[in-house]
RODO-2510 file (C-alpha; in nm, 4 decimals, decimal comma):
residues 171
     n   res          X          Y          Z
     1     m    -2,4758     0,7317    -0,1260
     2     v    -2,4021     0,4319    -0,3503
     3     t    -2,5184     0,0822    -0,2567
     4     i    -2,3249    -0,1977    -0,4264
     5     e    -2,4613    -0,5505    -0,4574
     6     k    -2,2400    -0,8576    -0,4370
     7     p    -2,0507    -0,8895    -0,7700
     8     i    -2,1649    -1,1711    -1,0015
     9     r    -1,8901    -1,3679    -1,1775
    10     t    -2,0164    -1,4513    -1,5269
    11     g    -1,7016    -1,6175    -1,6546
    12     p    -1,3342    -1,6619    -1,5732
    13     r    -1,2607    -1,3045    -1,6856
    14     t    -1,5838    -1,1115    -1,6255
    15     v    -1,7749    -0,9801    -1,3261
    16     i    -2,1051    -0,7902    -1,3303
    17     l    -2,1264    -0,5026    -1,0858
    18     k    -2,4760    -0,3834    -0,9853
    19     y    -2,5275    -0,0664    -0,7854
    20     s    -2,7759     0,2075    -0,6997
    21     s    -2,7774     0,5565    -0,5538
    22     d    -3,0009     0,7598    -0,3289
    23     l    -2,9660     1,0519    -0,5770
    24     e    -3,2431     1,1132    -0,8309
    25     s    -3,0479     1,0869    -1,1619
    26     p    -2,6933     0,9979    -1,0676
    27     t    -2,3853     0,9587    -1,2809
    28     f    -2,1659     0,6785    -1,1460
    29     y    -1,7864     0,6990    -1,1418
    30     i    -1,6275     0,3527    -1,1356
    31     y    -1,2709     0,3245    -1,0075
    32     v    -1,0530     0,0138    -1,0117
    33     d    -0,7486     0,0278    -0,7844
    34     g    -0,7989     0,4051    -0,7556
    35     i    -0,8127     0,4700    -1,1338
    36     l    -1,1302     0,5966    -1,3028
    37     i    -1,2254     0,3396    -1,5675
    38     t    -1,5667     0,4764    -1,6688
    39     q    -1,8494     0,7096    -1,5837
    40     t    -2,2034     0,6007    -1,6618
    41     t    -2,5688     0,6509    -1,5750
    42     a    -2,6317     0,2747    -1,6002
    43     t    -2,6801     0,0786    -1,2773
    44     e    -2,4846    -0,2232    -1,4019
    45     y    -2,1324    -0,2593    -1,5408
    46     t    -1,9440    -0,5623    -1,6745
    47     l    -1,5850    -0,5536    -1,5529
    48     a    -1,3145    -0,7500    -1,7331
    49     v    -1,0736    -0,9020    -1,4810
    50     d    -0,7601    -1,1127    -1,4778
    51     p    -0,8602    -1,4372    -1,3027
    52     d    -0,5490    -1,4528    -1,0846
    53     q    -0,5559    -1,0913    -0,9658
    54     s    -0,7605    -0,9155    -0,7014
    55     y    -0,8975    -0,5659    -0,7457
    56     i    -1,0348    -0,2911    -0,5289
    57     v    -1,3465    -0,1438    -0,6935
    58     e    -1,5045     0,1816    -0,5781
    59     i    -1,8231     0,3298    -0,7246
    60     l    -1,9084     0,6928    -0,6489
    61     d    -2,2054     0,9107    -0,7429
    62     d    -2,0435     1,2497    -0,6777
    63     a    -1,8018     1,3961    -0,9359
    64     d    -1,6291     1,6012    -0,6664
    65     e    -1,5620     1,3012    -0,4415
    66     q    -1,2231     1,1390    -0,4832
    67     p    -1,1616     0,7656    -0,4460
    68     m    -0,9951     0,6546    -0,1257
    69     q    -0,6201     0,6165    -0,1185
    70     i    -0,6151     0,2410    -0,0898
    71     f    -0,3405     0,0680     0,0986
    72     p    -0,4792    -0,2661     0,2122
    73     g    -0,3605    -0,4011     0,5426
    74     k    -0,3781    -0,7663     0,4401
    75     a    -0,1844    -0,9874     0,2034
    76     r    -0,3891    -1,1868    -0,0441
    77     l    -0,2207    -1,5169    -0,1245
    78     g    -0,3279    -1,7077    -0,4329
    79     w    -0,2287    -2,0360    -0,5964
    80     f    -0,3584    -2,2946    -0,8401
    81     k    -0,4927    -2,6243    -0,7107
    82     v    -0,2838    -2,9391    -0,7211
    83     e    -0,4328    -3,2815    -0,8032
    84     g    -0,4774    -3,5272    -0,5149
    85     v    -0,4876    -3,2660    -0,2396
    86     d    -0,7195    -3,2971     0,0591
    87     y    -0,6438    -2,9497     0,1965
    88     y    -0,3862    -2,6717     0,1950
    89     r    -0,2157    -2,5650     0,5156
    90     v    -0,1319    -2,1948     0,5263
    91     d     0,1417    -2,0980     0,7727
    92     e     0,2817    -1,7604     0,8747
    93     y     0,6311    -1,7130     1,0160
    94     i     0,6302    -1,5276     1,3495
    95     d     0,9509    -1,6399     1,5290
    96     a     0,8454    -1,9898     1,4108
    97     w     0,5961    -2,1254     1,1576
    98     v     0,2403    -2,0821     1,2876
    99     e    -0,0526    -2,2585     1,1206
   100     r    -0,3195    -2,0062     1,0179
   101     i    -0,5769    -2,2201     0,8345
   102     r    -0,6446    -2,5525     0,6646
   103     m    -0,8301    -2,4823     0,3418
   104     p    -1,0196    -2,7684     0,1784
   105     e    -0,9512    -2,8409    -0,1889
   106     n    -1,1861    -2,6727    -0,4358
   107     d    -1,2248    -2,6838    -0,8130
   108     g    -1,0124    -2,3889    -0,9118
   109     y    -0,7958    -2,1083    -0,7982
   110     m    -0,7278    -2,0891    -0,4249
   111     k    -0,7241    -1,7521    -0,2422
   112     w    -0,6617    -1,6619     0,1197
   113     p    -0,6537    -1,3168     0,2877
   114     s    -0,4100    -1,2852     0,5775
   115     r    -0,4731    -1,1191     0,9098
   116     f    -0,4186    -0,7421     0,9280
   117     l    -0,0396    -0,7104     0,8976
   118     e     0,2042    -0,4775     1,0701
   119     d     0,3251    -0,1925     0,8510
   120     c     0,6815    -0,1545     0,7185
   121     q     0,7734    -0,5207     0,7718
   122     i     0,8384    -0,8254     0,5587
   123     h     0,5918    -1,1058     0,6341
   124     l     0,6576    -1,4675     0,5384
   125     f     0,3904    -1,7224     0,4484
   126     r     0,3917    -2,0739     0,3084
   127     v     0,1235    -2,2933     0,1591
   128     t     0,1653    -2,6691     0,1865
   129     p    -0,0593    -2,9129    -0,0034
   130     v    -0,1593    -3,2132     0,2103
   131     g    -0,2885    -3,5277     0,0394
   132     t    -0,5739    -3,7510     0,1488
   133     d    -0,3063    -3,9893     0,2826
   134     g    -0,1669    -3,7133     0,5075
   135     n     0,1541    -3,6757     0,3081
   136     e     0,2718    -3,3195     0,2497
   137     g     0,3671    -3,1858    -0,0907
   138     q     0,6261    -2,9193    -0,1582
   139     a     0,5444    -2,5915     0,0172
   140     k     0,5205    -2,2658    -0,1780
   141     e     0,6644    -1,9695     0,0136
   142     f     0,5475    -1,6091    -0,0117
   143     s     0,7342    -1,2999     0,1060
   144     v     0,5206    -0,9863     0,1478
   145     l     0,6527    -0,6368     0,2172
   146     m     0,3665    -0,4474     0,3812
   147     v     0,3761    -0,0751     0,3094
   148     r     0,0352     0,0558     0,3995
   149     y     0,0976     0,4249     0,4628
   150     p     0,3815     0,5697     0,2598
   151     d     0,5650     0,8517     0,4320
   152     s     0,4831     1,1957     0,2966
   153     p     0,7788     1,3509     0,1202
   154     d     0,9751     1,5997     0,3302
   155     v     1,0484     1,8723     0,0738
   156     n     1,0652     2,2482     0,0301
   157     y     0,9289     2,4343    -0,2717
   158     s     1,0643     2,7579    -0,4123
   159     h     0,9639     2,9541    -0,7200
   160     s     1,1728     3,2072    -0,9062
   161     a     0,9750     3,5014    -1,0442
   162     t     1,2666     3,5760    -1,2770
   163     t     1,3225     3,2328    -1,4341
   164     h     0,9718     3,0987    -1,3609
   165     k     1,1290     2,7755    -1,2371
   166     l     0,9931     2,5686    -0,9516
   167     t     1,2631     2,4086    -0,7376
   168     i     1,1905     2,1153    -0,5100
   169     t     1,4546     2,0246    -0,2540
   170     e     1,4598     1,7357    -0,0131
   171     n     1,5026     1,8199     0,3546
***
């Protein structure tokens, strides 16, 4: 089993991942968003990241184990700070605009994970900057289509021993 420590951001585009295994001499398989990016025996890896993106990192110590099929159930909203803001109000539309959180201003990029969202629906969010004087700035709206579990294809397969062709037909 792999134990992963909290990632350490070393710059705007780099994160150090530290990990260990209960195996004696493991090889680690590092996946980002389900794609194998490296295999190593080292217990530390520096990951280059885009500062305005979020990633799902999985580290395995078994070559036969496959990474999880990752379909997150939350939206991750992100925006750059605006000067003169006291806080940001994040609202979600559910028959009317509902306030979800008031996030205080920080020094950089703002991020907020939503609640667990219903599948196969469009979810609407807005972020409104509010100044120290209480005045609201222009809201930024987000529209998120949540597709967590794609439907399996409904198909039939047939193979011709004569032509050696595989035919796939939709039901």
